[in-house]
C-alpha positions in Angstrom: 55.7 -57.4 28.3 52.2 -56.3 27.2 49.7 -59.2 26.9 46.2 -59.7 25.6 43.5 -61.1 27.9 43.7 -64.3 25.9 47.4 -64.7 26.8 46.9 -63.9 30.5 44.0 -66.3 31.1 45.5 -69.1 28.9 48.8 -68.9 30.8 47.1 -68.9 34.2 45.3 -72.1 33.3 48.1 -73.9 31.4 49.1 -77.1 33.3 51.8 -78.2 30.9 52.7 -78.4 27.2 51.9 -81.8 25.7 54.2 -83.7 23.3 51.7 -82.9 20.5 52.4 -79.2 21.0 49.0 -78.6 22.6 48.5 -77.2 26.0 46.9 -79.1 28.8 44.4 -76.4 30.0 42.7 -76.5 33.3 38.9 -75.8 33.0 37.5 -73.6 35.8 33.8 -74.2 35.0 32.2 -77.0 33.2 28.5 -76.6 32.1 26.6 -79.6 31.0 23.1 -80.4 29.6 20.9 -83.3 28.7 22.1 -83.8 25.0 25.9 -84.1 25.0 26.4 -85.4 28.5 24.6 -88.8 28.8 27.1 -90.5 26.4 30.0 -88.9 28.2 28.8 -90.2 31.6 28.4 -93.7 30.0 32.1 -93.5 28.8 33.1 -92.7 32.4 31.2 -95.7 33.8 32.7 -98.0 31.2 36.2 -97.1 32.4 35.3 -97.0 36.1 36.1 -93.3 36.3 34.5 -90.6 38.5 34.0 -86.9 38.1 37.1 -85.1 39.1 35.6 -81.8 40.2 31.8 -82.0 40.7 32.0 -78.6 42.5 33.1 -77.0 39.2 30.4 -78.8 37.2 26.8 -77.5 36.8 23.9 -79.0 34.8 20.7 -77.9 33.3 18.1 -79.1 30.8 17.5 -77.0 27.8 18.0 -78.4 24.3 15.4 -81.2 24.1 12.9 -80.2 26.8 9.4 -79.0 25.5 8.4 -75.4 26.1 4.6 -75.8 25.9 4.1 -78.5 28.6 6.7 -79.7 31.1 4.6 -82.5 32.5 6.7 -85.7 33.1 7.1 -88.0 31.5 7.6 -86.0 28.3 5.6 -87.0 25.3 8.8 -87.4 23.4 10.4 -90.6 24.6 13.9 -89.5 23.6 13.6 -86.3 25.5 12.4 -88.2 28.6 15.2 -90.7 28.3 18.0 -88.1 28.0 16.6 -85.9 30.8 16.3 -88.9 33.1 19.9 -90.0 32.2 21.2 -86.6 33.2 19.2 -86.6 36.4 20.7 -90.0 37.3 24.2 -89.0 36.5 24.0 -85.8 38.5 22.7 -87.6 41.5 25.4 -90.3 41.2 28.2 -87.8 40.9 26.8 -85.1 43.2 26.6 -82.5 40.5 24.2 -79.5 41.0 21.3 -79.8 38.5 19.0 -76.8 37.6 16.0 -78.8 36.5 12.5 -77.8 35.6 11.4 -77.8 39.2 14.3 -75.6 40.4 13.1 -72.2 39.3 16.6 -71.7 37.9 16.4 -73.9 34.7 17.1 -72.4 31.3 19.4 -72.4 28.4 22.9 -73.2 29.6 24.4 -70.0 28.2 21.7 -67.9 29.8 21.7 -69.4 33.3 25.5 -69.5 33.7 25.8 -65.7 33.6 22.6 -64.9 35.4 23.6 -67.1 38.3 27.0 -65.6 38.5 28.8 -68.9 37.6 30.4 -67.2 34.7 33.1 -64.8 35.8 36.1 -63.0 34.3 39.4 -64.9 33.9 37.7 -68.3 33.9 38.3 -71.1 31.4 34.8 -72.5 30.6 33.8 -75.5 28.6 30.4 -76.9 27.6 29.2 -79.5 25.1 27.6 -76.8 23.0 29.1 -74.7 20.2 27.7 -71.4 21.5 29.7 -71.6 24.7 31.6 -68.6 23.3 28.7 -66.5 24.8 30.5 -66.5 28.2 33.5 -64.7 26.7 31.4 -61.5 27.2 32.7 -61.6 30.8 36.4 -61.8 29.9 36.5 -65.6 30.1 37.9 -68.1 27.6 34.9 -70.2 26.8 35.1 -73.2 24.5 32.3 -75.3 22.9 33.5 -79.0 23.0 32.4 -82.4 21.7 31.1 -85.3 23.7 34.5 -87.1 24.0 35.9 -83.8 25.4 33.0 -83.6 27.8 34.1 -87.0 29.1 37.7 -85.7 29.4 36.7 -82.6 31.4 34.5 -84.7 33.7 37.3 -87.1 34.3 40.3 -84.7 34.5 39.0 -81.1 34.6 41.4 -80.5 31.7 41.4 -80.2 28.0 44.1 -80.6 25.4 43.9 -77.3 23.4 45.9 -75.6 20.7 46.7 -72.0 21.3 44.9 -69.5 19.2 45.8 -66.3 17.3 44.0 -63.2 18.4 42.1 -60.8 16.1 41.0 -57.5 17.6 37.7 -56.3 16.2 37.0 -52.7 17.0 33.6 -51.1 16.6 33.5 -47.4 17.2 30.7 -44.7 17.0 27.0 -44.6 17.8 24.5 -47.2 16.8 21.3 -45.7 15.3 18.0 -46.3 16.9 16.6 -49.7 15.8 20.1 -51.2 15.4 21.2 -53.8 17.9 24.1 -56.1 19.0 22.6 -58.8 16.7 23.1 -56.4 13.7 26.7 -55.8 14.8 27.7 -59.4 14.8 25.8 -60.3 11.6 27.7 -57.4 9.9 31.0 -58.6 11.3 30.4 -62.2 10.0 29.2 -60.9 6.7 32.4 -59.0 6.2 34.9 -61.4 7.6 33.2 -64.6 6.4 31.9 -67.7 8.2 35.5 -69.2 8.0 37.3 -65.9 8.6 37.9 -66.6 12.2 39.3 -70.2 11.9 42.2 -70.5 14.3 41.4 -67.2 16.0 40.0 -65.8 19.2 38.0 -62.7 18.6 38.6 -59.8 21.0 35.7 -57.2 20.6 36.8 -53.7 21.5 36.1 -50.0 20.7 33.8 -47.5 22.3 30.6 -49.0 20.8 31.4 -52.3 22.5 32.3 -50.6 25.7 28.9 -49.0 25.9 27.0 -52.2 25.4 25.2 -54.0 28.2 26.3 -57.4 29.2 23.3 -58.9 27.5 24.4 -57.2 24.2 28.0 -58.3 24.7 26.7 -61.9 25.2 24.8 -61.7 21.9 28.0 -60.7 20.0 30.2 -63.3 21.7 27.6 -66.0 21.2 27.8 -65.8 17.4 31.6 -65.6 17.3 31.5 -69.3 16.4 29.4 -68.5 13.4 32.3 -66.5 12.0 34.6 -69.4 12.4 36.3 -68.2 15.6 37.0 -70.7 18.4 36.0 -68.1 21.0 35.1 -64.5 21.4 35.6 -62.2 24.4 35.2 -58.6 25.7 37.6 -57.2 28.3 36.0 -57.0 31.7 35.1 -53.5 33.1 32.7 -51.8 35.5 29.8 -53.0 33.4 30.9 -56.6 33.9 31.3 -56.1 37.7 28.0 -54.3 38.1 26.2 -57.2 36.3 27.8 -59.8 38.6 27.3 -58.0 41.9 24.8 -59.8 44.1 24.4 -62.9 41.9 24.1 -66.3 43.5 27.6 -67.6 42.8 29.4 -64.3 42.6 31.9 -63.3 45.3 30.5 -61.1 48.1 31.8 -58.5 50.4 35.6 -58.1 50.6 35.9 -61.0 48.2 34.0 -59.2 45.6 36.1 -56.0 46.0 39.3 -58.2 45.6 37.7 -60.0 42.6 37.0 -56.6 40.9 40.6 -55.6 41.1 41.7 -59.0 39.8 39.2 -58.9 36.9 40.3 -55.4 35.9 43.9 -56.5 35.6 42.9 -59.2 33.1 42.1 -56.7 30.4 44.4 -56.6 27.4 47.3 -54.3 28.1 47.9 -51.2 26.0 50.5 -52.1 23.4 49.5 -55.8 23.4 50.3 -57.5 20.1 47.5 -58.8 17.9 47.7 -61.2 15.0 45.2 -59.1 13.1 43.0 -56.0 13.6 39.8 -55.0 11.9 37.6 -51.9 12.4 34.0 -51.1 11.9 31.9 -47.9 12.2 28.7 -48.3 14.1 27.0 -45.6 12.0 27.4 -47.8 9.0 25.5 -50.7 10.5 21.9 -51.1 9.6 19.2 -53.6 10.8 20.5 -56.8 9.2 18.7 -59.9 7.8 20.2 -63.1 6.5 19.0 -64.2 3.1 20.9 -67.5 2.7 21.8 -70.7 4.4 24.7 -69.6 6.6 25.0 -66.5 8.9 27.5 -64.8 6.7 24.9 -64.4 3.9 23.2 -61.2 5.1 22.4 -57.7 4.0 20.9 -54.5 5.5 17.1 -54.6 5.5 17.0 -51.8 2.9 19.4 -53.6 0.5 19.0 -56.0 -2.3 20.4 -59.5 -2.5 23.9 -59.4 -4.1 24.3 -60.0 -7.8 26.9 -62.7 -7.1 24.8 -64.5 -4.5 25.3 -68.2 -4.1 22.9 -69.9 -6.6 22.3 -72.9 -4.4 21.4 -70.7 -1.4 19.1 -68.6 -3.6 17.4 -71.7 -5.0 16.8 -73.2 -1.5 15.4 -69.9 -0.1 13.3 -69.2 -3.2 15.1 -65.9 -3.8 16.7 -64.3 -6.9 19.8 -62.1 -7.0 19.0 -58.4 -6.9 15.6 -58.6 -5.2 15.0 -56.6 -2.0 14.9 -58.5 1.3 12.3 -56.2 2.7 8.8 -57.5 1.8 9.7 -61.2 2.1 6.7 -63.0 3.5 7.1 -64.9 6.8 5.0 -67.7 8.2 6.6 -68.0 11.6 8.2 -65.5 14.1 10.5 -66.9 16.8 11.9 -64.8 19.6 14.3 -66.7 21.9 17.5 -68.7 22.0 20.9 -68.3 23.8 21.6 -65.4 21.4 18.5 -63.3 22.1 16.3 -64.8 24.8 17.3 -62.5 27.7 15.1 -60.0 29.4 16.4 -57.0 27.5 15.7 -58.8 24.2 12.1 -59.4 25.3 11.7 -55.8 26.3 12.8 -54.5 22.9 10.5 -56.9 21.1 7.6 -55.9 23.4 8.3 -52.2 22.6 7.6 -52.9 18.9 4.6 -55.3 19.6 2.8 -53.1 22.1 -0.7 -52.2 20.9 -0.4 -54.2 17.7 -1.5 -57.6 16.4 0.4 -60.4 14.8 -0.5 -60.6 11.1 -3.0 -63.2 10.0 -1.4 -66.6 9.1 1.8 -65.8 11.1 2.6 -68.3 13.9 4.5 -66.4 16.6 6.1 -67.5 19.8 8.3 -66.1 22.5 10.5 -68.5 24.5 12.4 -66.9 27.4 16.0 -68.0 27.9 15.4 -69.1 31.5 12.8 -69.5 34.2 14.3 -66.4 35.8 13.9 -64.4 32.6 10.3 -65.6 32.3 9.5 -64.6 35.8 11.1 -61.2 35.5 9.3 -60.6 32.2 5.9 -61.5 33.7 6.6 -59.2 36.6 6.9 -56.4 34.1 3.8 -57.5 32.2 5.7 -58.3 29.0 3.8 -61.6 28.6 0.5 -59.7 28.5 1.8 -57.5 25.7 2.9 -60.6 23.7 -0.2 -62.6 24.3 -2.5 -59.7 23.5 -0.7 -59.3 20.2 -1.2 -63.0 19.4 2.2 -64.5 20.4 2.4 -67.8 22.2 4.2 -67.3 25.6 6.3 -70.4 26.3 8.5 -72.0 29.0 12.2 -71.7 29.0 14.4 -73.7 26.6 16.2 -73.8 23.3 13.0 -74.4 21.4 12.9 -73.6 17.7 16.5 -72.5 17.6 17.5 -76.1 16.8 14.1 -77.9 17.0 15.3 -80.9 19.1 11.9 -80.6 20.6 8.3 -80.1 19.5 8.9 -76.5 18.4 9.7 -76.7 14.7 9.0 -75.4 11.2 6.6 -77.3 9.0 7.3 -77.9 5.3 8.8 -74.8 3.6 7.7 -72.2 6.1 9.8 -69.0 6.3 10.8 -68.1 9.8 11.9 -64.7 11.1 14.1 -65.8 13.9 16.2 -64.2 16.6 18.4 -67.3 16.9 21.9 -67.9 15.6 21.8 -70.4 12.7 20.0 -70.5 9.4 21.4 -73.8 8.1 19.2 -76.1 6.1 17.0 -78.1 8.4 18.2 -76.2 11.5 14.7 -75.4 12.6 13.2 -78.8 12.2 12.1 -79.0 8.6 14.5 -80.0 5.8 12.8 -77.5 3.6 12.2 -74.8 6.2 13.8 -71.4 5.6 15.2 -69.2 8.3 15.9 -65.4 8.3 18.1 -64.3 11.2 17.5 -60.9 12.7 17.2 -59.0 16.0 14.3 -59.6 18.3 12.9 -56.2 17.5 13.1 -57.0 13.8 11.3 -60.4 14.4 8.6 -58.5 16.3 8.2 -56.1 13.3 8.0 -59.0 10.9 5.4 -60.7 13.0 3.2 -57.6 12.8 3.7 -57.0 9.1 3.7 -60.6 8.0 6.9 -59.8 6.1 10.4 -58.5 6.6 10.2 -54.8 7.4 12.6 -52.2 8.7 11.8 -51.9 12.4 13.0 -48.3 12.3 9.8 -47.4 10.4 7.7 -48.7 13.2 9.8 -47.0 15.9 9.7 -43.7 14.0 5.9 -44.0 13.6 5.6 -44.2 17.4 8.2 -41.6 18.1 10.2 -44.2 20.0 
């Protein structure tokens, strides 16, 4: 019987059906960080429990660490306390920790793939909602809460409810200046921020198949913003090529065998889906959010909808019918687990090269990992950004969620390559966030306002 990847991987990891109707699901990889794990470790200690599978558990620091100075102790007492707590727990339970001195530290959803920890056919859990990122490799990757972090640490299992599967096909060719970020913002705008509740999203179609792994990760990362529990892409040669030679990936004959196993995980022809939706790549434009959730977005050349939510309009200082282009920005942020990878920085640098950040715009680039930062510096990208007036930072979550010194002030408007534009998300209760691709953020930084990046690319003949 034809099956989807979701069914294959779920069934392979199902331990038993629980009396509640849920499945006890074995978790192949558990990723932890300094924010949601300290309390979970305290719960273990209170019960006298140990970590069931420390060899399947890997830790990093990302959410709360500063990106300007990593000198210890951190100036923020809470950041220092939480980081120290993670260090103590990892030492106690023999869990590998990619800390600031390791050269491998970074945002948990960036380092998992780049180290080869994330592989097709895995079940992956992490105490962070954007764990769906790892689905780009053909894994089932779940963001979980602190009590579930405790459960995985103690048992390496989760009680999970099976999901329906929606196949989202994107076909055709993207125009120059249109990126994976525009694809996922368009999908969320059409299906809604609650449209995926109860679903796993399978991304398919020839557009998706041509995307790089970085681009696939961007799309899967924001599945959660559309209400989906997870998102994934079927593994293929692009997946295997990305993983080849990475630190924790199989090698030699084991890699050859793994490739065959990974290819067999792809959804079968004729597999049944609970819903199917199609998009044309040619109809997708550079996209910008105008409201207070990721579903409130429009093409950069469009006007805010006549029926736009009045509360969101009031908070953002917009009016229905006005163009989004020309909106003044105070801050430009390039980074996050959505768009903080090397290819994202390359595209932004293409736009920035030879130009200057507009006066009164505060601009920063925060690489997604120490490895990304090192690779970018090897290519000279940091020099391009710094010459333009960007602040070049260390690796971390930074202004994506502002659990650190990187935050908006007052009612600043931020052009951001991150994933959420909720009220207060970037550190100020009155700060306003416009989500867009890294290239669009770079263009906004130059112009001091939202602008169609295609105009800049056309100007340069790029």
